[in-house]
N, C-alpha and C positions, 0 to 999 in steps of 0.2 A: 493700683492707683496711688498717687502721692499727694499728701495735704501739708501745707505749712501749718502747724498747730497753732501759731500766732495770729493767723487770719482767717476770715471766713472762706469756706470752701467755694472756689468758682468753677469747679469741674461740672460737667452735666449730670454725673451719676451721683445721686443723693442716696446715701444708705438709709435703711429703714432701722431705727432703733425703738425698742420697746422699753418703757419706763414703768417702774412701780416704786412704792416705799412702804413704810410702816407707820407713818404719822398721820396718814389719811390724805385725801386729795387736796383738802383746803390748807395743808401745811405750806409755809412760805419755801422751805428748803426744796420741795419738789418742783415748785414753779421756777425758782431760779434755775434748777437743772433743765427743765423742758425749754425755756426761753434760750438758754444757751445752746442746746442740741439742736433747736429748730433753725438756727442760723446756717446750719450746713447739713442736716439730716431731716428725713421725714420722720415725725414722732408720734407714737401711739402710746398714751399714757393710761394704764389701767391700775388703779390704786384703790385700797380699802375705803369704805364709807367713813370710818372713823379711825381713831388710833388703835394700832394693833402692835405696840411695842413689845418685845420679848416673846414673840410667837414663834421664833426660829423657823423651822420648816413645817410647822404645823399646817394640817390641811381640815377642812370641814367635810365631815362624813354622815352627821345626822340631821343636817338641815339643808333645804334647797338653796342653791346660789343664784342670785339674781344680779343681772347687769343693768345699769343705768347709763345711757348716752348722755354726756353733760354738754348740751349745746350752747349753754350760757357762757361757756368759758372760750367760745370761738372768737369772741370780740376782741379780748385782751391777748390771745394767743392763737392768731388764726392758722398757723402752721403745725398746731398740735391738735390731734384727735383725742378727746378725753372721754374716759369711762370710769365708773366706780363699781365696786363689788361689795356685796354684804358679807365678806370672808376675810380670810387672812391674806398676807402678802404672797405666800406661795399659792393660794387659790387664784390671786390675780393673774400670776403668770400661766398657771395651767389653763384657766378660763380664757385668757388671751390667746394662747396657742390653739386651742381647741374651737373656740366659738367666735372670737373676735376678728382675728386676722385672717381667717378664711383661706387657709393655704398660703399665704404670705409668710416667709420665713424671715424673722429680723436678722439683721447683720450683727446685731448687738443687743444686750440686755443691760440697762443702767438703772440702778436702784439708789433711792435717797432723794436729795441730799438729806440725810438723817440730822435731827436735832439732838446731838449728843454723841459721844465717842462710841465706836464699836471696836476699839483696840483690844488686844490681850484676850482673855477669857470671855469677853462679851461677844466675840464673833459667833460663839456657840448659841447665844440666846437671842441674838439681834433678828428681827423680822425682816430689816433692810438686807441682812446678808443671807437670810433664809431665802428671799426672792432671788438674789444673786446666784445662790447655789442651786435654785430650781431652774434657772435659765442654763447654768453649766450642765444640769442633768439633761436638758434639751440637746446639748452639745453646740450651744451658742456662746460666743465669748461674752463674758459677763463681769461687771464691776459693780461693787457697793461703795457709795461716797457717804461719808459722814463728817460733821464738824464738831469739835469738842466744845460745845456750848448748848445749853438747854435755854438761854435766855429768849424771851420773847422777841426781843429787838436784835437778835444776833446778826452780825454783819457776814454775810456769805461772800460778799465781793471778793476779799483777798483770795480765796481759794478757787475762784472759778477759772483763772488762767491755768491752773494745774489740773482742773477737771477737763478742760478742753485738751490739753496736752496728753492725759491719759487716754481719753477717748479716741483721739486721732492716732496715737500709737497702737492701740489695739485695733482699730479699724484697718490700719495699714499693715500690720505685722502679725497680728493673731495673737492667741494665746495656747499653750498646750491643752490638748484634750483632757477633760477632767479638772482643770484648774481655772479658778477665778480670782479676782483681785479684790482686797479690801484696803480701800483707800481713806485715811483718816487725816484730817487737817486741824492744826492748831488754831485756836480762835484768837488770832493776834492779826494786827493791822499790817506788820511787816513779815511775811513769811520768807524764810531763808533759803528755801529751795525744797527739793523733793528727792526721796531715795528709796530704793528697794531694801527692805529689812525683814525682821522676823517678828513673830508674836511673842509678847512679853508673858513670861510665866508669873502667874499670880492667882489670887483668889479674893472672894468677897467675905468679909467679916461681919457678924451680927446682922444677917440679912433680914430678919424679921423681928420687928418689936411688938411686944405685947401691949394692949390697951384694954381698957374696960368700956363696955357700952353703957348706957343709962341704966340698964337693968342689972349691971354688975357681971355680966358674962364677958369673958375674955375674947378678943379678936386680935388678929395679926396684921401688920402693915409692912410691906417690904422697905427696907432701909438698908443701912449698912455702908461699909467703906470698902473700897478696893485696896488690897494689900499687894504691893509690888514685891514679889519674891526674889528678884534679881536688880535692885535698885542701882547697883554699880556697873551694870551691862550697858555699854553705849550704843548697842547694836540692835535695841528693840524698838518696837513701834512706840512705846511710850516714851523711851529716851530721845527718839527723833522729834516727837511732838513737844516734848520739854524744851528742846532747843529751837523750836519754832520751824520745824521742817515738816513737811507733808510725808506721811508714812505710807508706803505701798506694801502690802504683804500678800504674796501669792498664796492662796489656800486650795488644799485638794478636796475634791468632792468626796472620793473615796478614803475612809479614814483607818485603812489598815495600818498598823503601827510597825515599827522596826522589830526584828526577831526578838523572841522571848530569851530570857536566860536559859542556858542549855540544860540546866537541871529541871527547871520548871517545864520546859518543852517535852523533856523525856518522861517526867512523871505524867504529863497529860497524855501523851501518846501510849502510855503503858496502862492509862485508866486508873491510876492511883488517885486517892483522895489526899 
């Protein structure tokens, strides 16, 4: 089936899209996403009860998971079926597939829209991308969406046409098995376009700062700054976003790397220390 990504789908076949996030079901970003998708798809949203940022693909193993059907959201979003789960974003995808969809298989998994960038190494920590990777593990074309702003009044509007374009392209043409997309948009009013790029090499510096509680005991609070290890490379997700361009990075579910150096591999095969 063919869709015009710039218009509402007028065909009789409506795809089924499973939505989740890591900011919780009350977050503004996920409601922008569900309202957009409901224009041309049947949407089931299964989100955490509260914020679950930084959970990556964590799963809950020592506590029971409970599903709450959120009927009160039907009035403002009648085309969306809402649920929340007392677990992680990955839990939400697993529970949706095993207990909520009841045999219905989504045509696509969309996660986000995250409040904050998930570019570069953040893809490894992100609960938004963890849910997208879980969708990918089920063999479903999956995309995570993020906006590079944590502001309470962040404007998601400029990126929505690009969200629509990505979703329609994936629905129409699919993704390779074992590959999902990490889509990050700059928080600017005038987005310059969209391109497929690569993850920026970088790291976090001074991630934990020490403080003292009233009793004088130290505690640590996550902080720090992202250090771009290739600031002169124009072809990374960070460089695209700095130029006002939406970044699309294909991400592999299986993390097998390129071959080891020959000497290292020979030593491992020989059992040497």
